[in-house]
N, C-alpha and C positions, 0 to 999 in steps of 0.2 A: 193870301193863302191862310186858311184857318190855323191859328197858333197851336191848336191841339195836334194837328197833323205834324207840324214841325217838332213838337215835343215827342211824339211817337217815333219819328225818324231818329231823333237824337238818342232816345232810350234804346233803340235797336241798333245803334252804331252805324247808321247810314249817313254818309256825308251829303250835305246839301247846301245850296246857296239860295238866297231870296232876292228877287228883283235885280238879277244880274243881266247885263246887256248881252243879247245873243250875238252882237257884233264881235264880241270877244272870241266867238267859237266858229262863226261861219267863214268859209273861204272867200266870200264876197266882202267880208268885214262890214256888213250892214245888219240891222235888226235891232228892235227895241227890247225892253226887259221882259223876261219870263217871270211869271209869278213865283215859280220855284224850279230849280234845277237840281236833279238828284243823281248821285253816282253810286248805284248799288255795286257791291263787291262780288256778289255771286248770285246764283239762280234763286236761292232762298230769299235773299233780300229783294231781288227783282219781283218775285211773286208777292211778297209782302207789300211792296209799293203798288202793284197793280190792284190789290185788294183795297188799299188805302185811298187811291185816287179815283176809283170807279172808272168812268170813261173820260175823265178830264186829264188826259196825258197824251204825249207823243214821244216815241222812242227815236233817238238819233244816234249817229255814229260820228263821222268826221265832218258833217255839215257841209259837204262839198258839192251837193247837188240840190240845195234848197235856197229859197229866198224867204227870209223871216220879215214879217211886217214891221214897219217902223214903230207901230203902236204896240209891239210885243206879242206875247203869247199868253192866253188864259190857261190856267191850270199848271200842270207839271211837265217839264222836259226831263226824260230819263235818258241818261247817256250810258251807252255800252261802249266803252273805250278800252283803256289800259287794263281795267279789271277783267275784261272779257277778251283777252288777246293771246291766250295760250295756243301753241301749235305743237302737235306731236305727229310723228311719222312711223308707220309700220308697213314695211315692204313698199308697195307703190301707192299706198293710201295715205293721204294727208288729212288729219283731223284738226280743224282750225275753228277757234271761237269767233263770234260775230264782230268783236271789236278790233280784231287784228287788221292792220292795213294791208291792202292788196299787194302793195310793193313788198312788204315784209313776207307775205305768203309766198310770193314768186321767188324771192331771193333765198328763202329757207328751203324751198323745194329744190331749187337748183343746186344748193350746197349738198343736198342729199342725192344728187344725181338724177332728179326727176324733172322732166321738161313738159312743156305744153302751155304754161301760163305766162309766157314771156310777153304776150300782147297786153296783159293786164298790169305790167310793171309800172306804167306811167299813169294809171287811173288813180286819181287822188281821193280814193274812198276806202271804206272798210269792207270786209267780207260780207257783213250783214246787209249793208246798203247795196253792195254789188249784186248779191243774190236777189234782194227785194226787187230791183229794177232790171235784173239780168244785164248787168253792165257789159259792154263790149268795146272792141277797137280792132281796126285792121281786119274786119270781116269775121272775127271770132267773138263768141259770147261765153260768159262765165258758166252758165248752167249746162253747157255742153260737156263740162268736166266734173259736174257734181253728181255723186252717187246717192247721197242722202243728206237731209237737213233736219236738224232737231230744232223745234220751234215751240213757243209757249203761247197758250191762248190767254184771253183776258182774265181767266179765273185761276191762272197759275199752273194749269195742267200742261204737261209736255208731251208732244207727239212727234214721231219720226215720219218725215215725208220722203218717199223714194222717187227715183227718177221719173217714173210714169205719172206721179202726182204733182210735179212741179209746174206743169203747164207753161213752159217757156215761150215767150214771144219777143218781139222787138221791144226792148226796154220794158218788159213786163214779166210777171210771174204770178203764181197762185197767191203769193203773200200780199199782193196789192189788193186782193179781194176778200181774203178770209180773215184778216185781222190778226193773224198769228205773228209773234215776234221771233225773228230768226235768232237762235242761240249759238249754233255751230253748224258746221258742214263737213262732210267727208268728200274730198276730191280724189278721183281715181286718175292718176297720171301714168306716165310711162318713163322707163329709164332711157337716158340719152346722153349725148355729148355735152358735158358741163361747159366746156370751153366755147363751143358753138352757141350754146344758149346765152351765155354771158355776152358774147359778141353781138348777138341779136338784140339784147337789151340795150347795149351801148349804141347800136345803130338807131333803134327806135327813140332813145333819149335824145340823140343828136338831131333827128328829124323833128322832134317836138320843139326843141329849143329854136330851131330855124324857122318853123312854121307857126308856132303858137305863142301867144303873148304871156309867157310864164312870169314875166316881170311885174304883172299887175294882178291884183285880186280879181278872181272870177269864179264861175262855177263850171268851167269847161265849156263844151259845146252847149249853147243855150237852147237850140232847137233840135228836135228829132229829124232824122234824115228823111226827106220826102221820097216817095217811090220814084225811082228812075232818075234821081237828081241829088244835089247836095245843097243844104241850106246856105252854106257859106258862098257857094257859087252864085246862087240866086240873089242873095243880099248884095254881093259885089256888083252883079250886073245891074242892080237898081241904083248904083252909085252911092251906097250908104256907108262905105268904109269911112271911118273917122267921124261919122255923124254923132253928135253929143246931145244929151239932155242932162243938165246939171253936171254931176261928176261921173255920169255913166256914158260910155262911148262904145260904138261898134268898132272893134279892134281894127287898127290900121294894118296889122300883120295878118290877121285871119278873120274874115267877116262873120264867121260862124260863132265868134266869141263876143260877148259883151263884157267889158272890163270896168273896174272901178279905178279911174285915173286919179282919184283923190277927192274925198268928201262926198262921194255918192251916197244917196239914200236908196232904200228899197223902192220907194215911190219913183225915183228917177229911173231905176232899172226897169220897173214894170211899165212905166210910160214909154220907155224906149223900145221894149219888147212889142208893145201894142203898135207903136209907130212903124216898126220894121214889118210886122205882120200885115198891116194895112197896105204899105207900099208894095210889098212883094205880091200880095193877092191882087191888087189893082193892076199891076204891070204884067203878071205872069198867070194869074188865075189859080195859083197854088197857095194854100193856107199852110203856114208853118206852125206846127204844134210844138209848144215848149217842152223841153226835156226836164227842165228844172221844176221843182215843186214849190208852190207857195204855201207857207204855213203862218198861222197867227191871226191877229185881229184885223178885220177889214177896215 
């Protein structure tokens, strides 16, 4: 990365790291070095960074649904994390910044007596990433509860997107196509029984511990749900539970997960994804589309 850029970042009080391994940040614990990792503290610093990096950047949150190349990432990685994690509540509206974790959003809402987001309590991502991909679980999706989203374009201009403009789909939203960066969102919830909501979260957490391989690094469900079926069921039917390539394994607990059992590389995981896709398609005729995003150098 151009040293002039680093000098400008320092002069403007923007924290950054050079050539840091993305494996330190991804939930898969894989990924090579990024040229530059930047941690803006507010919207003004974010806009400054966008102007500085032109198109050579990617914006990330909890890195829970991505695979970063072993060869790293060209350009800058902009993290919207703790600096963008404020949550405020007014009546039944919850205004939350993109860097807040979905679990924190859910728990904060419940403490205020607001329910509806219990399904999202175990999704290991941030609000920004969850809105970007319309994250969901147990038949419910995040954008069903969003009233508006504030987002920034590549020129640093901020626009408010309302419900009719969000274009929610299965694991998709308007932000996957328009290039805007999610800054914050307003969720419209409803008042309900706090005790029952907390009980629901405990039940979902127990079910996840029993069914999902939470003891290993992963990116959650690796494939999108095929129409009329389940990826994990198809993979298990093909006898692939426990199949390994390098340190990557089709989970023995839940075949819809690929886990890092130790020392896995992103290349191991990608090779295993491809192998599973080929096996399932050959035996069932169904192509499994990855839910996880690949970023970085090929």
